[in-house]
C-alpha positions as CSV (number, residue, x, y, z in Angstrom):
1,M,5.7,-147.6,138.9
2,E,6.3,-151.0,140.5
3,A,7.7,-151.4,143.9
4,A,11.5,-151.8,144.1
5,T,11.6,-155.1,146.1
6,S,13.7,-156.9,143.4
7,R,16.7,-154.6,144.0
8,I,17.4,-155.6,147.6
9,P,21.2,-156.1,148.0
10,A,22.5,-159.6,148.8
11,P,23.8,-160.4,152.3
12,G,27.4,-159.1,152.6
13,A,26.7,-156.0,150.5
14,E,27.5,-152.6,152.1
15,L,25.3,-149.6,152.3
16,I,26.1,-146.0,153.3
17,S,23.7,-144.5,155.8
18,V,22.9,-140.8,155.3
19,R,20.7,-138.4,157.3
20,I,18.1,-136.0,156.0
21,G,16.7,-134.1,159.0
22,E,15.9,-136.8,161.6
23,Q,15.4,-139.6,159.1
24,A,18.1,-142.1,158.0
25,Y,18.3,-143.5,154.5
26,A,20.8,-146.0,153.0
27,I,22.4,-146.0,149.6
28,D,24.2,-149.0,148.0
29,I,27.9,-148.3,148.5
30,M,28.6,-149.5,144.9
31,A,26.7,-146.4,143.6
32,V,28.8,-143.9,145.6
33,R,31.7,-142.4,143.8
34,E,32.8,-139.9,146.4
35,I,31.6,-137.8,149.4
36,R,32.3,-134.1,149.4
37,G,31.7,-131.2,151.7
38,W,29.0,-128.7,150.7
39,T,30.0,-125.9,148.3
40,A,27.3,-123.7,146.7
41,A,26.0,-125.1,143.4
42,T,25.7,-122.9,140.3
43,P,22.0,-122.4,139.7
44,L,20.3,-123.8,136.5
45,P,17.6,-121.6,135.1
46,H,14.1,-123.1,135.2
47,A,15.3,-126.2,137.0
48,P,12.8,-128.2,139.2
49,A,12.8,-127.1,142.8
50,H,14.7,-130.2,143.9
51,V,17.7,-129.3,141.6
52,L,20.0,-127.0,143.5
53,G,22.1,-126.4,140.4
54,M,25.3,-127.9,139.0
55,M,28.8,-128.5,140.2
56,N,32.2,-129.1,138.5
57,L,33.7,-132.4,139.5
58,R,37.2,-132.6,137.9
59,G,35.9,-131.2,134.6
60,A,32.6,-133.1,134.6
61,I,29.4,-131.0,135.2
62,L,27.0,-132.8,137.5
63,P,23.5,-131.8,138.6
64,V,23.1,-131.3,142.3
65,I,19.9,-132.7,143.8
66,D,18.3,-131.8,147.1
67,L,17.6,-135.3,148.2
68,G,15.2,-134.3,150.9
69,A,13.1,-132.2,148.5
70,R,13.2,-135.0,145.9
71,L,11.8,-137.4,148.5
72,G,9.0,-134.9,149.4
73,L,10.6,-134.0,152.8
74,G,10.8,-130.2,152.0
75,P,13.7,-128.1,150.8
76,A,17.1,-128.3,152.5
77,N,19.1,-125.3,153.6
78,P,22.6,-126.6,152.9
79,N,25.3,-125.3,155.2
80,A,28.9,-126.0,156.0
81,S,28.0,-129.3,157.7
82,S,26.0,-130.6,154.7
83,V,27.5,-133.3,152.5
84,V,27.3,-134.0,148.7
85,V,27.2,-137.7,147.9
86,V,28.3,-138.2,144.3
87,A,26.4,-141.2,143.0
88,Q,26.5,-143.1,139.7
89,I,23.0,-144.1,138.6
90,G,23.2,-146.0,135.3
91,E,25.2,-143.7,133.0
92,A,24.3,-140.6,135.0
93,Q,26.3,-139.1,137.8
94,M,24.8,-136.6,140.2
95,G,25.5,-135.0,143.5
96,L,22.9,-135.7,146.3
97,V,22.8,-133.2,149.1
98,V,22.2,-134.7,152.6
99,D,22.7,-133.4,156.1
100,A,25.3,-136.0,157.0
101,V,26.8,-139.4,156.2
102,S,26.2,-141.5,159.3
103,D,27.5,-145.0,159.0
104,I,28.3,-148.0,156.8
105,L,25.9,-150.9,157.2
106,T,26.5,-154.5,156.1
107,V,23.5,-156.3,154.8
108,T,22.7,-159.5,156.7
109,E,20.1,-162.2,155.9
110,G,16.7,-160.9,156.8
111,L,17.9,-157.3,157.6
112,I,16.0,-155.6,154.8
113,Q,12.2,-155.9,154.7
114,P,9.8,-154.7,152.0
115,P,8.5,-151.2,152.7
116,P,5.0,-151.1,154.2
117,E,2.0,-150.8,151.8
118,V,0.3,-147.5,152.2
119,G,-2.0,-147.6,149.3
120,S,0.0,-145.4,146.9
121,P,2.7,-146.7,144.5
122,E,4.4,-143.3,144.6
123,S,5.1,-143.6,148.3
124,T,7.2,-146.7,147.8
125,S,8.8,-145.8,144.4
126,Y,11.8,-144.2,146.1
127,V,12.2,-147.0,148.8
128,T,13.5,-150.5,148.0
129,G,13.2,-151.7,151.6
130,V,13.4,-150.8,155.2
131,M,15.7,-152.1,158.0
132,T,15.8,-151.6,161.7
133,T,19.1,-150.6,163.3
134,D,20.2,-149.6,166.8
135,T,19.4,-146.0,165.9
136,G,16.0,-146.6,164.3
137,I,14.4,-147.4,161.0
138,V,16.6,-146.8,157.9
139,S,15.0,-146.7,154.4
140,L,17.0,-148.2,151.5
141,L,16.7,-145.8,148.5
142,A,16.0,-146.8,145.0
143,L,18.4,-144.3,143.4
144,E,17.1,-144.7,139.9
145,S,13.9,-143.2,141.1
146,I,15.8,-140.0,141.9
147,L,16.4,-139.5,138.2
148,P,13.9,-137.6,136.1
149,P,11.7,-140.0,134.0
150,D,13.6,-139.5,130.8
151,L,16.9,-140.2,132.3
152,R,15.4,-143.1,134.4
153,A,14.6,-145.0,131.1
154,S,18.1,-144.4,129.9
155,A,19.7,-145.7,133.1
156,A,17.4,-148.8,133.1
157,A,18.5,-149.6,129.6
158,G,22.2,-149.2,130.5
159,G,22.9,-145.9,128.9
160,P,21.8,-143.4,126.2
């Protein structure tokens, strides 16, 4: 998979900063549909380990993804302080479980830099860029990489 450097938001765009453990990540605010408190997801049989289950959002059934597990950070133990960020990725909507929503960041010229090369395309497939803030380094997520490969192709094409 190629690096996601072409999807860096323009100056003036807004990002939502979320926390998974001690690490901060940013999501393009235009992909966020709503932010909800954690409620237990209904399990899906034989789902991958990063899929916590499904939730009902006003009649629409959405998959609930453990974002930390999907990023290779280990499984989450969602609790009352956890948050579900409902995101639109192409035609797919899903809930992304994070520990907290931290801040709203405004992109400025030169704020986002390419992720460092570490010799593995998989290591940068989830990260579009990195930025330094007063609280540390924040990784900008390539949300379409969160999707399974079959849905990823559909989202890139603009739908089913």
